[in-house]
N, C-alpha and C positions, 0 to 999 in steps of 0.2 A: 406440650413440651415434655421431653424426657430428661433425666439426669443420668450421666454416666455412672455406673455402679461403683467405680473406683475399686476394682478388684486388686488385691495386693499382687504385684507382679512377681513376688517371691513366694514360691510354694512352700518351701521349707528351708531353714537356715541352721546350719550346725557350725558354730564358730565363724570362721571367715568364709566357709563354703556355703554358697547360696544357690539353690536350684530355682531357676526362674521359668515362668510360663513360656516366655519367648524362646528360650533355649529348648524347652521340651517340645515346642511346636516344630522347631527345626529338626530335632531328632526324629520326631514322629513322621515328618515329611520324608526324610531320607529312608527311614525304615519301610514306609509304605511304598516309596519309589523302588526299593530293592525287589519287593514281592511283585509289584506291577510289571517291572521289566522282565523278571524271571518268567512270569506267566505269559506275557505277550511274546517273548522269545520262543517259547515252546509252541504257542498258538500259531505264530507266523513262520515256524520252522527255521529259526535262526540259530545256528550252532554256537551256543555260548556255554562253555564249561563253567563249573563252579568258581574256579580260579579266575577265569576271564571276567565273569560277572562281578566278582569282588574287586578286581582291578578297575573295571568300568565305573563302579560306584566310588571307588577311591579318587579317581581322576575327576569325577563329577563333583564330589564334595570339595575337593581342593580347588576346582575351578570356581565353584560358587563363593567360597570364602575369600580366596585371593582376588578373583576377578571382581567380586562385589565390592570389596574394600577399595581396590585400586580405581574401580569405576567411579565410586563416590568421590574419591579424592580428585580425580581428573575432571569429572563432569560437574561436580557440585561445589567444591570448596578448595580448589587448588591453591589459591592465594594464602588461605589460612594455614595449610599444611606445609607450604614452603617456609612460612614463618615459624612453624612449630613442628619440625620434622620428627621429633621424638614421639609425637602422638599418632604417627602414621599407623602403628600397629595396635593402637588402643581400641580394638574393635568392641570391647565391653562398654565403651562410651556411646556406642551407636554409630551409624553411618555406613550403610550398605546400599549399593545400587543394583537394581535388578538387571539393568542393561549391561553393566559391567560383569555381573555374575554370569549372564548369558554368554558373553564373549569368552569368559573363563572356561565355562563348560564346553563350548565349541572347541576351544583349543585342546582341552583335555580329551575330548571325544576323537578329535582328529589324530592325536597321538595314539590313542587306543586302537583306532582302525588301522593305522599304519603298522603298529606292532602286531596285531592279531589278524591282519589281512581281512578285515571286515568291510562290508559295503557301508560307506558313511551315511547314506540316506536311510538304509535299514536300521542302523544304530540310532540315527537321529529320530526315526519314528518312535522307537522305544523310549528314548529320553524325554521327548517333548510330551508324551502321553502321561508320564509319571510326574512331570513338572507341575501341572496345575494343582495337584494335591498339596505339594509343599507351598505353592504360592497362596492357596486358600488358607492353609493353616498359619502361614506367616502373617496374613492380614488379620486373622483372628487374634494372633499374638499382639499385633499393633493395637487392636481394639482394647484388649485386656490392659495393655500398658497405658492407654489413654493418650496415644501419640498418633501423628499423621492424620489428625481429624480433618473434617471437611470445611467448606466455606459456610458462612452464616446462611440461615434459611428460616422461612416462616412456615414451613411444612409442619404438620402436627407430630411427625416423628423426629423432628429436630432435637438434638441432644446437647446439653450443656456439659462441656468437658472441663475438668479441674483447671488445666492450664490454657484453656481456650477462650477465657474471658466470660462475661456474663450472658452473652447471646447464644441461642441454640445454633447448632451446626449440623450439617449432614454427617451421619455416621458412615463416612465414605469408605472406611476400612471394611465394613460389612458389605457395601455395594461391590467393592473389588473382590471380596472373598466369593461372592455369588457369581460374578461374571468371569473373573480370571481363574477362579478355582472350580466351582461346581459346573457351570455351564460349559466352560472350555474343555474340562475333562470329559463330560458327557459327549460332546461333539467328536473329540478325538477317539474315544472308546468306540463310538458308533462306526467310525471309519474303519477301525480294525475289524469290527464285527462283520462289516461288509466286504472284507478282504480288499480294501482300497489299494491301488497301485503303490508300490514302494516310493516313498518320498511325499505322498499326499498328506499324511498326518504331519510330517515335518514342516512343510511349507504352510499348511493350514494353521498351525500353531503360530507362526510368525504373523500371518495376516490377522487372525482373530485377536491374538493378544495385543498386537499393535492398535487395532481398532478399539478394543475394549479399554485399554489403558488411555488412549487419546481421549475417548469420550468421558471416562471417569475423572480425568484431570479437571474437567469443568466443575466438578463437585468438591474436589479436594483443595484444601488451602495450599497455595504455593509456598515453597520454601522461603522462609522469612528473609534470608540473606541474599536470595536471588530475585524473588518477586516474579512478575510477569515479564517475559522476554518479547522478542519481535512478534508482531501480529497479535499480541495479548495472550500468547501461549506460554505454558510452563516448560521447564527443561524436560520433564517427562514426556510432554507431547512432541517436542522436537525430536527427542531420541526415539520416539515410537514410529516416526515417519519412515526411516530406513527399514524398519521391520515390516511395515505394510508393503512397501515397494518390493522388498526381497520376497515376501510371501506371494504376492501377485505374480512377480516375475517367475518364481519357481513353479507355481501352479500352471502358468502359461507354458512353460518349458515342457512340463510333463504332458499337457494336453497336446502340444505339437508333436512330441515324440510318439504319443499313442496313435495319432492320426497317420503318422508316417510308417508305422509298423504293420 
């Protein structure tokens, strides 16, 4: 049995200003995403000027923040925020949804493609390849904060978390960092290396993230105020099903179009 190291979530504090590990992980993810997208755009010969790339990143960041917050409110705790509407913007208290952030990024990317007359699937290939880096770092940030821990376990690597009770739990944040971060990025990067058809990385991201997230939810403690839903699944699992269906449908569409060409 292991014990969570209880790392101080605040790196440095100067008066009321606190720099937190979780915020640094977000910034590192966005910075890495910028360079990955720039590199892949050149590699795949997608014409993105410096200004266009900056705009794309701005819309993506805006989509992550606004979509992630609104997604959490709508999918996870709508009743609470209807009673406390002033807390809607209190993002520093926590409460971000990946699926909501994804929808926000899609909306921002669609606007970008319309404005710059870009192929949505080509831009989507770039964005989804950069995304796992931020996702993985975000899960590491969750681990540092000692939050979103897993279900109880008897495995030797089970970990006792400060707010998770006396029983050891799966360090599911690290499981997710490995699958949704490292492995997913490696697969998408390999698709680019092999010059996969435009849209392949985009739809593969939806399929694999959906499968990984669905599987990992069996190890992650359900949200206390929601618990298990229909079929004994969590909200995260139900929200991942449309991603899996969309990814499969998209890859099938690309395969049919290739066979007809």
